[in-house]
DSSP file (Angstrom, degrees, kcal/mol; ACC not computed):
  #  RESIDUE AA STRUCTURE BP1 BP2  ACC     N-H-->O    O-->H-N    N-H-->O    O-->H-N    TCO  KAPPA ALPHA  PHI   PSI    X-CA   Y-CA   Z-CA
    1    1 A M              0   0    0      0, 0.0     3,-0.1     0, 0.0     0, 0.0   0.000 360.0 360.0 360.0 132.3    0.0    0.0    0.0
    2    2 A S        -     0   0    0      1,-0.1     3,-0.1     3,-0.0     2,-0.0  -0.446 360.0 -97.6 -78.9 150.5    1.4    3.4   -1.0
    3    3 A P        -     0   0    0      0, 0.0     2,-0.3     0, 0.0    -1,-0.1  -0.365  46.1 -99.6 -69.4 150.2    1.6    6.2    1.6
    4    4 A R        -     0   0    0      1,-0.1     2,-0.1    -3,-0.1     0, 0.0  -0.497  38.4-122.4 -72.0 130.3   -1.2    8.7    1.5
    5    5 A R        -     0   0    0     -2,-0.3     2,-0.2     1,-0.1    -1,-0.1  -0.465  25.3-112.3 -75.1 145.0   -0.2   11.9   -0.4
    6    6 A K        -     0   0    0     92,-0.2     2,-0.4    95,-0.2    -1,-0.1  -0.512  22.7-145.4 -74.2 141.9   -0.5   15.2    1.4
    7    7 A R        -     0   0    0     -2,-0.2     2,-0.3    22,-0.1    22,-0.1  -0.915  17.2-157.7-107.7 136.4   -3.1   17.7    0.3
    8    8 A Y        -     0   0    0     -2,-0.4    22,-2.5    50,-0.0     2,-0.6  -0.785  17.8-126.1-116.6 158.4   -2.3   21.3    0.5
    9    9 A R  E     -a   30   0A   0     47,-0.4    49,-2.8    -2,-0.3     2,-0.3  -0.902  38.0-175.7-102.0 125.3   -4.3   24.5    0.6
   10   10 A L  E     -ab  31  58A   0     20,-2.9    22,-1.7    -2,-0.6     2,-0.4  -0.885  19.3-155.0-127.3 153.6   -3.1   26.8   -2.1
   11   11 A L  E     -ab  32  59A   0     47,-2.7    49,-2.9    -2,-0.3     2,-0.3  -0.959  11.5-148.4-132.9 116.1   -4.0   30.4   -3.2
   12   12 A L  E     -ab  33  60A   0     20,-3.2    22,-2.3    -2,-0.4    23,-0.2  -0.642  19.6-126.4 -80.8 135.2   -3.5   31.7   -6.8
   13   13 A D    >   -     0   0    0     47,-2.3     3,-1.5    -2,-0.3    22,-0.1  -0.280  33.0 -98.5 -72.3 167.0   -2.6   35.3   -7.3
   14   14 A E  T 3  S+     0   0    0      1,-0.3    -1,-0.1    26,-0.1    47,-0.1   0.682 113.2  71.2 -66.0 -19.8   -4.8   37.4   -9.6
   15   15 A M  T 3  S+     0   0    0      2,-0.0    -1,-0.3     0, 0.0    46,-0.1   0.586  85.7  85.8 -76.9  -5.0   -2.6   37.2  -12.7
   16   16 A F  S <  S-     0   0    0     -3,-1.5     3,-0.1     1,-0.1    -4,-0.0  -0.570  85.1-109.0 -91.6 156.6   -3.5   33.5  -13.2
   17   17 A P        -     0   0    0      0, 0.0    -1,-0.1     0, 0.0     5,-0.0  -0.272  59.8 -63.1 -70.3 169.6   -6.5   32.2  -15.0
   18   18 A P    >   -     0   0    0      0, 0.0     3,-2.0     0, 0.0     4,-0.1  -0.103  52.3-108.4 -53.3 155.4   -9.4   30.6  -12.9
   19   19 A R  G >  S+     0   0    0      1,-0.3     3,-2.0     2,-0.2     7,-0.3   0.714 111.7  74.1 -63.1 -23.0   -8.5   27.5  -11.0
   20   20 A K  G 3  S+     0   0    0      1,-0.3    -1,-0.3     6,-0.1     7,-0.0   0.678  83.7  69.7 -65.4 -14.9  -10.5   25.2  -13.3
   21   21 A M  G <  S+     0   0    0     -3,-2.0    -1,-0.3     1,-0.2    -2,-0.2   0.560  95.9  56.2 -76.2  -7.3   -7.7   25.7  -15.9
   22   22 A F    <>  +     0   0    0     -3,-2.0     4,-2.8     1,-0.1     5,-0.3  -0.668  69.1 170.3-120.3  72.0   -5.4   23.6  -13.6
   23   23 A P  H  > S+     0   0    0      0, 0.0     4,-2.5     0, 0.0     5,-0.2   0.842  72.1  49.1 -59.1 -41.7   -7.5   20.4  -13.2
   24   24 A Q  H  > S+     0   0    0      2,-0.2     4,-2.0     1,-0.2     5,-0.3   0.959 118.0  38.4 -64.8 -51.5   -4.9   18.2  -11.5
   25   25 A V  H  > S+     0   0    0      1,-0.2     4,-2.6     2,-0.2    -1,-0.2   0.929 118.0  51.0 -62.9 -45.5   -4.0   20.8   -8.8
   26   26 A N  H  < S+     0   0    0     -4,-2.8     5,-0.4    -7,-0.3    -1,-0.2   0.884 114.0  42.5 -64.7 -38.4   -7.5   21.9   -8.4
   27   27 A N  H  < S+     0   0    0     -4,-2.5    -1,-0.2    -5,-0.3    -2,-0.2   0.815 122.5  36.6 -78.9 -30.1   -8.9   18.4   -8.0
   28   28 A F  H  < S+     0   0    0     -4,-2.0     2,-0.2    -5,-0.2    -2,-0.2   0.862 119.9  39.1 -91.4 -38.4   -6.3   17.0   -5.7
   29   29 A H  S  < S-     0   0    0     -4,-2.6     2,-1.3    -5,-0.3   -20,-0.2  -0.591  90.9-100.6-107.4 169.2   -5.5   20.1   -3.5
   30   30 A N  E     +a    9   0A   0    -22,-2.5   -20,-2.9    -2,-0.2     2,-0.5  -0.748  52.4 179.1 -92.6  93.1   -7.6   22.8   -2.1
   31   31 A L  E     +a   10   0A   0     -2,-1.3     2,-0.3    -5,-0.4   -20,-0.2  -0.826   7.7 178.2-104.8 129.4   -7.0   25.5   -4.6
   32   32 A K  E     -a   11   0A   0    -22,-1.7   -20,-3.2    -2,-0.5     2,-0.4  -0.965  21.2-138.5-128.6 147.9   -8.6   29.0   -4.4
   33   33 A H  E  >> -a   12   0A   0     -2,-0.3     5,-2.0   -22,-0.2     4,-1.7  -0.890  14.1-136.8-106.7 133.5   -8.1   32.0   -6.6
   34   34 A I  T  45S+     0   0    0    -22,-2.3     6,-2.4    -2,-0.4   -21,-0.1   0.818 101.9  27.9 -62.5 -30.8   -7.9   35.5   -5.0
   35   35 A V  T  >5S+     0   0    0      4,-0.2     4,-1.0   -23,-0.2    -1,-0.2   0.915 125.6  39.6 -92.0 -56.7  -10.2   37.0   -7.6
   36   36 A H  T  45S+     0   0    0      2,-0.2    -2,-0.1     1,-0.1    -1,-0.0   0.782 131.6  22.0 -73.5 -30.0  -12.5   34.3   -8.8
   37   37 A D  T  <5S+     0   0    0     -4,-1.7    -3,-0.2     3,-0.0    -1,-0.1   0.827 132.8  33.8-101.7 -45.6  -13.1   32.5   -5.5
   38   38 A L  T  4<S-     0   0    0     -5,-2.0    -3,-0.2     2,-0.0    -2,-0.2   0.552  93.4-136.2 -91.8  -8.4  -12.4   35.0   -2.7
   39   39 A K     <  +     0   0    0     -4,-1.0    -4,-0.2    -6,-0.3    -3,-0.1   0.910  60.0 131.9  53.6  50.1  -13.7   38.1   -4.7
   40   40 A K    >   +     0   0    0     -6,-2.4     3,-1.0     3,-0.0    -1,-0.1  -0.447  29.3 173.3-126.3  58.3  -10.7   40.3   -3.7
   41   41 A P  T 3   +     0   0    0      0, 0.0    -6,-0.0     0, 0.0     0, 0.0  -0.394  65.0  10.1 -69.2 144.3   -9.4   41.9   -7.0
   42   42 A G  T 3  S+     0   0    0      1,-0.2     3,-0.1    -2,-0.1     2,-0.1   0.565  85.2 148.8  70.5  12.3   -6.7   44.5   -6.7
   43   43 A I    <   -     0   0    0     -3,-1.0    -1,-0.2     1,-0.1    -3,-0.0  -0.398  53.3 -91.8 -76.5 158.3   -5.8   44.1   -3.0
   44   44 A K     >  -     0   0    0      1,-0.1     4,-1.7    -2,-0.1     3,-0.5  -0.240  29.5-115.1 -67.9 156.9   -2.3   44.7   -1.8
   45   45 A D  H  > S+     0   0    0      1,-0.2     4,-2.6     2,-0.2     5,-0.2   0.893 116.1  57.1 -60.5 -40.7    0.2   41.9   -1.6
   46   46 A E  H  > S+     0   0    0      1,-0.2     4,-2.0     2,-0.2    -1,-0.2   0.858 105.7  51.3 -60.3 -34.2    0.4   42.2    2.2
   47   47 A E  H  > S+     0   0    0     -3,-0.5     4,-2.2     2,-0.2    -1,-0.2   0.871 107.5  52.6 -70.9 -36.3   -3.4   41.6    2.4
   48   48 A I  H  X S+     0   0    0     -4,-1.7     4,-2.9     2,-0.2    -2,-0.2   0.934 110.0  48.7 -61.6 -45.7   -3.0   38.5    0.2
   49   49 A V  H  X S+     0   0    0     -4,-2.6     4,-2.5     1,-0.2    -2,-0.2   0.899 109.3  52.4 -63.5 -39.1   -0.3   37.2    2.6
   50   50 A A  H  X S+     0   0    0     -4,-2.0     4,-2.4     2,-0.2    -1,-0.2   0.900 111.2  46.9 -61.9 -41.6   -2.6   37.9    5.6
   51   51 A I  H  X S+     0   0    0     -4,-2.2     4,-2.7     2,-0.2    -2,-0.2   0.945 113.0  49.2 -63.9 -47.7   -5.4   35.9    3.9
   52   52 A A  H  X>S+     0   0    0     -4,-2.9     5,-2.5     1,-0.2     4,-0.7   0.910 111.9  49.3 -60.5 -41.1   -3.0   33.1    3.1
   53   53 A K  H ><5S+     0   0    0     -4,-2.5     3,-0.8     3,-0.2    -1,-0.2   0.949 112.3  47.0 -61.6 -51.1   -1.8   33.1    6.7
   54   54 A K  H 3<5S+     0   0    0     -4,-2.4    -1,-0.2     1,-0.2    -2,-0.2   0.874 119.9  38.5 -61.3 -39.4   -5.2   33.0    8.2
   55   55 A Q  H 3<5S-     0   0    0     -4,-2.7    -1,-0.2    -5,-0.2    -2,-0.2   0.407 109.2-121.8 -93.7   3.8   -6.4   30.2    5.8
   56   56 A N  T <<5 +     0   0    0     -3,-0.8   -47,-0.4    -4,-0.7     2,-0.3   0.942  58.7 154.6  54.7  52.9   -3.0   28.3    6.0
   57   57 A R      < -     0   0    0     -5,-2.5     2,-0.5    -8,-0.1   -47,-0.3  -0.826  46.7-127.9-113.5 149.2   -2.6   28.5    2.2
   58   58 A I  E     -b   10   0A   0    -49,-2.8   -47,-2.7    -2,-0.3     2,-0.3  -0.828  31.6-130.2 -88.4 127.1    0.6   28.4    0.1
   59   59 A I  E     -bc  11  78A   0     18,-2.1    20,-3.2    -2,-0.5     2,-0.5  -0.638  16.5-161.4 -83.1 135.8    0.6   31.4   -2.3
   60   60 A I  E     +bc  12  79A   0    -49,-2.9   -47,-2.3    -2,-0.3     2,-0.3  -0.979  29.6 142.7-116.8 121.9    1.3   30.8   -6.0
   61   61 A T  E     - c   0  80A   0     18,-2.2    20,-2.1    -2,-0.5     3,-0.1  -0.964  53.9-140.9-152.3 162.2    2.4   33.9   -7.9
   62   62 A K  S    S+     0   0    0     -2,-0.3     2,-1.4    18,-0.2     3,-0.3   0.610  93.9  78.5 -94.2 -20.2    4.7   35.3  -10.6
   63   63 A N    >>  +     0   0    0      1,-0.2     4,-0.9     2,-0.1     3,-0.6  -0.446  50.5 147.4 -89.1  61.1    5.3   38.4   -8.6
   64   64 A T  H 3>  +     0   0    0     -2,-1.4     4,-2.5     1,-0.2    -1,-0.2   0.778  58.9  70.7 -71.2 -26.6    7.8   37.0   -6.2
   65   65 A K  H 34 S+     0   0    0     -3,-0.3     4,-0.4     1,-0.2    -1,-0.2   0.897 106.5  37.2 -58.4 -40.5    9.8   40.2   -5.8
   66   66 A H  H <4 S+     0   0    0     -3,-0.6     4,-0.4     1,-0.1    -1,-0.2   0.702 121.2  45.7 -87.8 -17.6    7.0   41.8   -3.8
   67   67 A F  H  X S+     0   0    0     -4,-0.9     4,-2.9    -3,-0.1     5,-0.3   0.797  90.4  78.1 -91.7 -32.7    5.9   38.7   -1.9
   68   68 A R  H  X S+     0   0    0     -4,-2.5     4,-2.1     1,-0.2     5,-0.2   0.867  97.0  41.8 -53.5 -51.3    9.2   37.1   -0.6
   69   69 A D  H  > S+     0   0    0     -4,-0.4     4,-2.2     1,-0.2    -1,-0.2   0.916 117.7  46.5 -66.2 -44.3   10.0   39.4    2.3
   70   70 A C  H  > S+     0   0    0     -4,-0.4     4,-2.2     1,-0.2    -1,-0.2   0.893 113.0  49.3 -66.1 -39.8    6.4   39.6    3.6
   71   71 A C  H  X>S+     0   0    0     -4,-2.9     5,-2.7     2,-0.2     4,-0.8   0.889 110.7  50.3 -64.9 -39.9    5.9   35.8    3.3
   72   72 A Q  H  <5S+     0   0    0     -4,-2.1     3,-0.3    -5,-0.3    -2,-0.2   0.904 111.8  47.5 -66.6 -41.8    9.1   35.1    5.1
   73   73 A K  H  <5S+     0   0    0     -4,-2.2    -2,-0.2     1,-0.2    -1,-0.2   0.904 118.8  40.1 -65.0 -42.1    8.2   37.5    8.0
   74   74 A K  H  <5S-     0   0    0     -4,-2.2    -1,-0.2    -5,-0.2    -2,-0.2   0.477 110.4-121.4 -87.8  -3.3    4.7   36.0    8.3
   75   75 A K  T  <5 +     0   0    0     -4,-0.8     2,-0.5    -3,-0.3    33,-0.4   0.953  60.0 147.4  57.7  53.8    5.8   32.4    7.7
   76   76 A V      < -     0   0    0     -5,-2.7    -1,-0.2    31,-0.2    -2,-0.1  -0.982  48.0-122.8-115.8 127.1    3.7   31.8    4.7
   77   77 A D        -     0   0    0     -2,-0.5   -18,-2.1   -20,-0.1     2,-0.4  -0.401  27.9-159.7 -72.0 146.7    5.1   29.5    2.0
   78   78 A L  E     -cd  59 110A   0     31,-3.0    33,-2.6   -20,-0.2     2,-0.5  -0.989  14.7-162.6-134.6 132.7    5.4   30.9   -1.5
   79   79 A I  E     -cd  60 111A   0    -20,-3.2   -18,-2.2    -2,-0.4     2,-0.5  -0.971  14.0-162.0-115.2 118.1    5.7   29.2   -4.9
   80   80 A G  E     -cd  61 112A   0     31,-2.8    33,-3.5    -2,-0.5     2,-0.3  -0.858   8.0-166.5-101.4 129.8    7.1   31.6   -7.6
   81   81 A V  E     - d   0 113A   0    -20,-2.1    33,-0.2    -2,-0.5   -17,-0.2  -0.839  14.4-132.2-117.1 151.5    6.5   30.6  -11.2
   82   82 A T        -     0   0    0     31,-1.5    -1,-0.0    -2,-0.3    31,-0.0  -0.306  58.8 -51.7 -87.8-177.8    8.0   31.9  -14.3
   83   83 A E        -     0   0    0     -2,-0.1     2,-0.6     1,-0.1    -1,-0.2  -0.254  58.8-135.0 -56.4 141.5    5.9   32.8  -17.4
   84   84 A I        +     0   0    0      1,-0.2     3,-0.1    -3,-0.1    -1,-0.1  -0.890  31.2 168.6-106.9 121.2    3.5   30.0  -18.3
   85   85 A A  S    S+     0   0    0     -2,-0.6     2,-0.5     1,-0.3    -1,-0.2   0.824  77.5  33.6 -91.8 -41.7    3.2   29.1  -22.0
   86   86 A I    >>  -     0   0    0      1,-0.1     4,-1.3     2,-0.0     3,-0.7  -0.970  66.5-154.3-122.4 118.3    1.3   25.9  -21.5
   87   87 A L  H 3> S+     0   0    0     -2,-0.5     4,-2.3     1,-0.3     5,-0.1   0.822  95.3  60.5 -62.8 -31.3   -1.2   25.5  -18.6
   88   88 A E  H 3> S+     0   0    0      1,-0.2     4,-2.4     2,-0.2    -1,-0.3   0.866 101.6  53.5 -65.8 -34.4   -0.8   21.7  -18.6
   89   89 A K  H <> S+     0   0    0     -3,-0.7     4,-3.0     2,-0.2     5,-0.3   0.913 108.1  50.6 -65.0 -41.6    2.9   22.2  -17.8
   90   90 A F  H  X S+     0   0    0     -4,-1.3     4,-2.7     1,-0.2     5,-0.3   0.959 110.5  49.8 -56.6 -52.9    2.0   24.4  -14.8
   91   91 A D  H  X S+     0   0    0     -4,-2.3     4,-1.8     1,-0.2    -2,-0.2   0.910 114.9  42.6 -54.1 -49.1   -0.4   21.8  -13.6
   92   92 A K  H  X S+     0   0    0     -4,-2.4     4,-2.3     2,-0.2    -1,-0.2   0.905 114.9  49.1 -69.1 -41.7    2.2   19.0  -13.8
   93   93 A E  H  X S+     0   0    0     -4,-3.0     4,-2.6     2,-0.2    -2,-0.2   0.903 112.0  47.6 -66.6 -41.7    5.1   21.0  -12.3
   94   94 A I  H  X S+     0   0    0     -4,-2.7     4,-2.6    -5,-0.3    -1,-0.2   0.908 113.2  48.9 -65.2 -40.5    3.1   22.2   -9.3
   95   95 A M  H  X S+     0   0    0     -4,-1.8     4,-2.1    -5,-0.3    -2,-0.2   0.918 111.2  50.2 -65.3 -41.8    1.8   18.7   -8.6
   96   96 A A  H  X S+     0   0    0     -4,-2.3     4,-1.8     2,-0.2    -2,-0.2   0.935 111.8  48.8 -61.5 -46.7    5.4   17.3   -8.9
   97   97 A Y  H  X S+     0   0    0     -4,-2.6     4,-1.6     1,-0.2    -2,-0.2   0.941 111.2  48.2 -59.6 -47.7    6.6   20.0   -6.5
   98   98 A L  H  < S+     0   0    0     -4,-2.6    -1,-0.2     1,-0.2    -2,-0.2   0.845 107.5  56.1 -63.9 -32.9    3.9   19.3   -4.0
   99   99 A R  H  < S+     0   0    0     -4,-2.1    -1,-0.2     1,-0.2    -2,-0.2   0.901 112.5  42.9 -63.5 -39.3    4.5   15.5   -4.1
  100  100 A R  H  < S+     0   0    0     -4,-1.8    -2,-0.2    -5,-0.2    -1,-0.2   0.705  87.1 112.7 -80.6 -19.6    8.2   16.1   -3.2
  101  101 A K     <  -     0   0    0     -4,-1.6   -95,-0.2    -5,-0.2     3,-0.0  -0.355  45.6-172.3 -60.8 126.2    7.4   18.7   -0.5
  102  102 A K        +     0   0    0     -2,-0.1     2,-0.5     1,-0.1    -1,-0.1   0.861  59.3  61.6 -89.4 -41.7    8.3   17.2    2.9
  103  103 A Q        -     0   0    0      1,-0.1     4,-0.1     2,-0.1    -1,-0.1  -0.765  47.5-175.6-102.4 130.5    7.1   19.7    5.4
  104  104 A R        +     0   0    0     -2,-0.5    -1,-0.1     2,-0.1     2,-0.1   0.744  60.9  96.2 -88.0 -25.3    3.4   20.7    5.9
  105  105 A K  S    S-     0   0    0      1,-0.1     2,-0.3     2,-0.0    -2,-0.1  -0.424  84.6-113.1 -69.7 138.2    4.0   23.3    8.5
  106  106 A M        +     0   0    0      1,-0.1    -1,-0.1    -2,-0.1   -30,-0.1  -0.559  46.6 158.9 -73.0 128.3    4.3   26.9    7.1
  107  107 A T        -     0   0    0     -2,-0.3   -31,-0.2    -4,-0.1   -32,-0.2   0.403  63.9 -97.4-128.8  -2.9    7.8   28.2    7.5
  108  108 A G        +     0   0    0    -33,-0.4   -31,-0.1     1,-0.2   -32,-0.1   0.695  63.7 170.9  88.2  18.8    8.1   31.0    5.0
  109  109 A T        -     0   0    0    -34,-0.1   -31,-3.0   -38,-0.1     2,-0.5  -0.391  22.0-150.8 -68.7 137.8    9.7   28.8    2.4
  110  110 A F  E     -d   78   0A   0    -33,-0.2     2,-0.4    -2,-0.1   -31,-0.2  -0.950  14.7-179.6-113.0 125.5   10.2   30.1   -1.1
  111  111 A K  E     -d   79   0A   0    -33,-2.6   -31,-2.8    -2,-0.5     2,-0.5  -0.989  13.9-152.9-125.2 129.0   10.3   27.7   -4.1
  112  112 A K  E     -d   80   0A   0     -2,-0.4     2,-0.6   -33,-0.2   -31,-0.2  -0.879   7.7-162.9 -99.8 125.5   10.8   28.9   -7.7
  113  113 A V  E     -d   81   0A   0    -33,-3.5   -31,-1.5    -2,-0.5     2,-0.3  -0.941   8.5-166.3-110.2 120.1    9.3   26.7  -10.4
  114  114 A T        -     0   0    0     -2,-0.6     2,-0.6   -33,-0.2   -30,-0.0  -0.813  11.7-141.7-107.9 147.9   10.7   27.3  -13.8
  115  115 A F        -     0   0    0     -2,-0.3     2,-0.2   -32,-0.2   -32,-0.1  -0.930  15.0-138.5-110.8 120.2    9.1   26.1  -17.0
  116  116 A K        -     0   0    0     -2,-0.6     2,-0.2     1,-0.1     0, 0.0  -0.522  23.2-116.5 -76.6 139.5   11.5   24.9  -19.7
  117  117 A K        -     0   0    0     -2,-0.2     2,-0.4   -32,-0.0    -1,-0.1  -0.546  28.7-159.8 -75.0 138.8   10.6   26.0  -23.2
  118  118 A T              0   0    0     -2,-0.2    -1,-0.0     1,-0.1     0, 0.0  -0.954 360.0 360.0-120.5 144.0    9.8   23.1  -25.6
  119  119 A N              0   0    0     -2,-0.4    -1,-0.1     0, 0.0    -2,-0.0   0.410 360.0 360.0 -97.6 360.0    9.9   23.4  -29.3
């Protein structure tokens, strides 16, 4: 019998399409979108971090420059992604990272996920 995989609570920043565009992550983990689910468009990065902290969610964003310090101070984990050309790649890469993630407790960890270009 294989060990049970961990399910994470995740929060997509507003520059991403709705969560239904990421079927694997959306179906396996508890994925919410700051605009489409929480109805909070245009709020400040610090407010997003506060929401993530309160709901124990890992933030997924392209805007790591503005989030890193605040997430580290508040002990909110952050996944920074590069530009996404193919949504399926995003879905697979995020799932792969979360499968490898060892610690469930929020520590302010930053992980950069890069997407290799394919021809």
